[in-house]
C-alpha positions in Angstrom: -12.7 34.4 18.3 -13.2 36.3 15.1 -9.6 36.1 13.7 -9.6 32.2 13.8 -12.6 32.0 11.3 -12.1 31.3 7.5 -12.2 34.7 5.7 -15.5 33.8 4.0 -17.0 33.4 7.3 -15.8 36.7 8.8 -18.7 39.4 8.9 -18.1 43.0 8.8 -20.0 46.2 9.7 -19.6 49.9 9.9 -20.2 52.3 12.7 -21.0 56.1 11.9 -20.4 58.0 15.1 -21.3 61.5 16.0 -21.6 63.6 19.3 -23.7 66.6 20.4 -23.5 68.9 23.3 -20.6 70.7 25.2 -19.4 70.0 28.7 -18.5 73.6 29.5 -21.8 75.1 28.2 -24.3 75.8 30.9 -27.0 75.7 28.2 -26.3 72.1 27.5 -27.7 69.8 30.2 -26.8 66.8 28.1 -23.8 65.4 26.4 -24.6 62.5 24.0 -22.8 60.1 21.6 -24.7 58.2 18.9 -23.8 55.5 16.3 -25.6 54.2 13.3 -24.6 50.6 12.7 -25.0 48.9 9.2 -23.4 46.2 7.2 -23.9 47.7 3.8 -23.5 51.6 3.9 -23.5 51.6 0.1 -27.1 50.6 -0.2 -28.2 53.4 2.2 -25.9 56.1 0.5 -27.4 55.2 -3.0 -30.9 56.0 -1.7 -29.9 59.0 0.2 -28.2 60.3 -2.9 -31.3 60.0 -4.9 -33.2 61.9 -2.2 -30.8 64.9 -2.6 -30.9 64.7 -6.4 -34.8 64.6 -6.3 -34.9 67.7 -4.0 -31.9 69.4 -5.6 -30.3 69.8 -2.2 -26.5 69.8 -1.8 -26.1 71.4 1.6 -25.2 69.7 4.9 -28.2 68.2 6.7 -28.0 68.6 10.5 -30.5 68.7 13.2 -29.4 72.2 14.2 -30.4 73.5 10.8 -33.9 71.9 10.5 -35.6 75.2 9.9 -37.1 75.0 6.5 -39.7 72.8 4.7 -37.3 71.4 2.1 -34.9 70.3 5.0 -37.8 68.8 6.9 -38.9 66.8 3.9 -35.3 65.5 3.4 -34.9 64.6 6.9 -38.2 62.6 6.9 -37.2 61.0 3.9 -33.8 60.0 5.3 -35.2 58.5 8.3 -37.6 56.4 6.2 -34.5 55.1 4.3 -33.0 54.2 7.7 -36.1 52.3 8.8 -36.3 50.3 5.6 -32.5 49.2 5.6 -30.6 46.8 7.8 -29.4 49.5 10.1 -29.8 50.4 13.9 -29.1 53.4 16.0 -27.7 53.5 19.6 -26.8 56.4 21.8 -25.6 57.1 25.2 -26.9 60.3 26.9 -24.9 61.9 29.8 -26.7 64.1 32.3 -24.0 66.6 33.2 -25.9 67.5 36.5 -25.7 63.9 37.6 -22.2 63.1 36.5 -19.1 64.6 38.1 -17.0 65.4 35.1 -14.3 67.1 37.1 -14.0 64.2 39.5 -13.8 61.5 37.0 -12.5 63.0 33.9 -10.8 66.4 35.1 -13.2 68.2 33.0 -11.4 66.7 29.9 -13.9 66.6 27.2 -11.5 64.4 25.2 -11.6 61.7 27.9 -15.3 61.9 28.1 -15.6 61.6 24.4 -13.1 58.7 24.2 -14.4 56.7 27.1 -18.0 56.8 26.3 -17.3 56.2 22.5 -15.7 53.0 23.5 -18.5 52.2 25.9 -21.0 52.8 23.2 -19.0 50.5 20.6 -18.8 47.8 23.2 -22.5 48.0 23.7 -23.1 47.4 20.1 -20.5 44.6 19.9 -21.9 42.8 22.9 -20.3 40.2 24.9 -19.4 37.9 22.1 -17.9 39.6 18.9 -19.4 38.2 15.9 -18.0 40.8 13.2 -15.3 43.3 12.6 -16.3 46.9 12.5 -14.9 49.9 10.9 -15.7 53.3 12.7 -16.2 56.5 10.7 -16.6 59.4 13.2 -17.3 63.1 12.8 -14.2 65.1 13.0 -13.2 65.8 16.7 -10.4 67.4 18.5 -7.8 65.4 20.5 -4.9 66.9 22.6 -1.6 67.2 20.7 0.4 64.0 20.7 -2.7 61.8 21.1 -4.1 59.7 18.3 -7.7 59.4 19.1 -8.4 56.8 16.4 -5.8 54.5 17.4 -6.7 54.9 21.0 -10.2 53.9 20.5 -9.1 50.9 18.2 -6.6 49.7 20.7 -8.8 49.9 23.8 -11.6 48.1 22.2 -9.6 45.4 20.8 -7.7 44.8 24.1 -11.0 44.7 26.0 -12.0 41.6 23.7 -8.5 40.4 23.0 -9.5 40.1 19.4 -9.6 42.1 16.2 -13.1 43.6 16.7 -12.4 47.2 15.3 -10.4 47.1 12.2 -9.9 51.0 12.1 -11.3 54.3 13.2 -11.2 57.5 11.0 -12.4 60.9 11.5 -14.0 62.6 8.6 -16.0 65.7 8.0 -19.6 65.1 8.5 -20.4 67.3 5.5 -19.0 64.7 3.3 -21.0 61.9 4.8 -24.9 61.4 4.6 -24.7 58.6 7.1 -23.0 60.9 9.7 -25.7 63.6 8.9 -28.4 61.0 9.5 -26.7 60.0 12.8 -26.7 63.6 13.7 -30.5 64.0 12.9 -31.7 61.0 14.9 -29.2 61.8 17.7 -30.4 65.6 17.8 -34.0 64.6 17.7 -33.8 62.2 20.7 -32.0 64.9 22.8 -34.8 67.5 21.6 -37.4 65.1 22.8 -35.7 64.6 26.1 -35.4 68.5 26.6 -38.9 68.8 25.7 -40.0 66.3 28.3 -38.0 67.9 30.9 -39.4 71.5 30.1 -36.0 72.7 28.8 -37.1 74.3 25.5 -37.3 77.8 27.1 -37.6 79.5 23.6 -40.4 77.3 22.5 -40.3 74.6 19.7 -38.9 75.1 16.3 -41.9 74.4 14.0 -40.0 71.9 11.8 -38.3 70.3 14.7 -41.7 69.7 16.2 -43.1 68.2 13.1 -40.1 65.8 12.7 -40.5 64.7 16.3 -44.3 64.1 15.7 -43.2 62.1 12.7 -40.9 59.9 14.8 -43.6 59.4 17.5 -45.7 58.0 14.5 -42.9 55.8 13.1 -41.8 54.5 16.5 -45.3 53.9 17.7 -45.4 56.3 20.7 -47.5 59.4 21.5 -46.0 61.3 24.3 -42.3 60.9 24.3 -39.5 58.5 23.2 -38.7 58.2 27.1 -42.3 57.4 28.0 -44.7 54.8 27.3 -48.0 55.5 26.1 -49.3 55.5 29.7 -46.8 58.2 30.5 -44.6 56.1 32.6 -40.8 57.0 32.1 -38.5 54.6 30.6 -34.9 54.2 31.4 -34.1 53.4 27.9 -36.2 54.0 24.8 -36.2 50.9 22.5 -38.6 50.6 19.5 -39.0 48.7 16.4 -37.2 45.6 17.6 -34.2 47.4 18.7 -34.0 49.6 15.7 -33.4 52.8 17.9 -32.1 52.7 21.4 -31.2 55.5 23.6 -29.6 55.0 27.0 -29.4 57.6 29.7 -26.0 56.8 31.5 -26.6 55.7 35.1 -23.6 56.4 37.2 -24.8 54.3 40.1 -25.5 51.3 37.9 -22.3 51.6 35.8 -20.0 50.0 38.5 -17.6 52.9 38.4 -15.7 53.3 41.7 -15.9 56.6 43.4 
């Protein structure tokens, strides 16, 4: 139990949560939720701020707008900071062609986002909670009368019967470099998956391709984050001692009842 510990022994962490993809869009085969987990975000922020100052860049950095040299250079520098700090990235990817959203979620994007956000948080927490986390999430819609933040906190803490999540707050990603870094990593992983499956019908963006090759080099792979160097497909992509982990959700192994 975390709460029974002396306050000096309690460990804390932050979760920066973002999502990508739309359930109703036929163009999006995948929907994904990603989290950067770190103990001391202030250390990362200080380094990211210096990168912005060096490049004199004040715009939001997102995977979707990685279309210029300066943005590529900053994205590369951001990722190098992530690798150098005590931080890790996890994501869950949903293949919309293999999961019946209408049957299990009534095509309600809010339910999908809520449930898989909690699933991802539980994946990071593990079976035995050892710290109390604070979740900062990109601003997301919720139906009127529903408090998404309190719901995620309540469901997670009830699962562990302990204070595992101290609070959840949605913020504008434009104001958070760590949310932008989450978006960057999540977007690059989805881009790599689409590339592997031949879904980039309009060809590859030059700077996204360069960034993906940069990731291959840093994460020590050559063909895809979802293949080993022999070309064999991986169910999860895990590199750098768990620094980056991506899981494609498997409905049959999830234990979900039909």
